[in-house]
N, C-alpha and C positions, 0 to 999 in steps of 0.2 A: 415327463412333465412334472414340475415341482408344484406342490400345493401352495408354496409361498410366493411364487411368481405372480406378479400383478397381471390381471387380464385387461386387455385394451377395452376402452369404452367406445361406443358409437358416438362420434362428436355431435351429430345432428340431434339425436334424441336426448343426449345429455344437455346440450345447449338449450333445447326447448324447455327442459325442467329448470335450468338455471335462469334463463331469461324470464320465465314466469315469476320466479321468486324475486328477482331484481325488480321487475315491474311492480310487484306487490309492495316491496320495501320502499320504493321511492314515491308511491302514491298514498298508501294508507298506514304505514308504520306498524302494522300488526306483526308480531313475532310468531314464528312457528314454534313447534316443540323442539326440545333439545335434540331428539333423534333426527328430526328433519334437518336441523342446522348441521349436525355431524355428517349426515349423508351428503348434503350439498358441499360442505368443506372437503369431504373425501372425493367427490367428483372433481372438484377443482384441483386437488392434489394429484389425482391420477392423470388428469389431462395435462398437467404440467410436468409429470415425471415419467409416465409409462410410454415407452417407445411404441408408436402406432403407425399404421398405414404402410404403404409400399416403401417409403423412405426410412421407416423405423426411427422417427424422431418424435419427441413430445409435441403436443399441440398448444403450448402456452401462447405462442404468438397468435395463433388463430383464435384462441379464447380471448385474448386482449382486444383484438380488433373487432371481434363479434360483439363484445361488451361495449366497445366504443361506438359502434354503429347503432346498437340498440339504444344507447343513451342519446345519440344524435337525433334519432327518430322520436324519442320521447320528448326531448326539449323542443323539437319542431312542432309537435302536437300541442304542447303547452303554449308556445308562442301563438299558434293559431287560435287557441281558446282565449288567450288574452286579447288578441286583436278583435275577436267577436265581442268580448265584454267591453272593450274600449269604445266600440261603436254605440253601445247602450249608455254607458256612463263612465266617466273617468274614475269616480270613486269606486265603482264596482271593479274596475280593472285593477286599481291599486290594491284593493282588498283581496282580490283573487291572486294577484302577484305575491303578496305577503304570505298568504295561506300556502300557495304552491311552493314558494321558496323555503318556508319553514319545513314543510314535509320533505322536500327534495334534499335539503341539507342533512336533516336527521337520517333520512333513508340512505343517503350516500355514505354517512358514517358507518352504518350497519353493513352496507355493501363493501366498503373498504375493509372492514374486519372479516367479512366472509371471504374476500379474495386476498387475504393476508399472505398466503403462500405465493401467489402470483406477484404480489408487491415485493416480497423479500427476495425472491430468487430470479424471476424473469425480468421484472421491471427494473430492479436494481442494476442489472447489467446492460439494459437496453435503453434507458432514459438518457436524456442529454448529459447527465452527470455520470453515466455509467461507462463501462468499458467499451461496448460496441453500440453507440447510440443509433437509434432509428428515428426517422422523421415521424412526428405525431405521437411519440411515446412520452407520457408525462411521468413525473416522479412517483406517483402512486395512483391507485384507482380513484381515490377521493379527489386528487388534483385533476385527473382526467374528467371526472364528473362536473367539477366546478368550471373547467374550461369549456365543456360542452354546453353548460348552462349559459355562459357568456357568449360562446360562439354560435349556439343554436338560436340565440337571440330572443328569449322571452321578454323583450323590451319594446312594446309598441311605441312608435314615434308619434310625436304631436303632428296632427294634420290640420 
């Protein structure tokens, strides 16, 4: 066994750590330490490059779709919050929407940078403009986040 060979990561426990960080970034914009950022980036790199599991393939696709599902759930919760605030006051709803939108956009810019390796190597070849496009794959993590915001619908309708 070589000391330089990358050790596989447990996807579920690694994803639990990553999803907690993504959730923090899109809700309150607090930055972690440099060491935490490097650790998270390393997890993403390893999931995208280290051959794992019975089929001995990297888990970049699983990582992408787990992130997408997490953002869908987040946007759905935001939409529900907005609908509740809309019932109280339209002004409150608009104010909450602007506040959440600002935080989400800024947070998604950080998430996009955190998932830079996934953007450059997996998404680049699997998005609609890539070599082997897959349905539901956007051009970057940021674009995916914006699509989920629009698709998850934090836009209460007039009633």
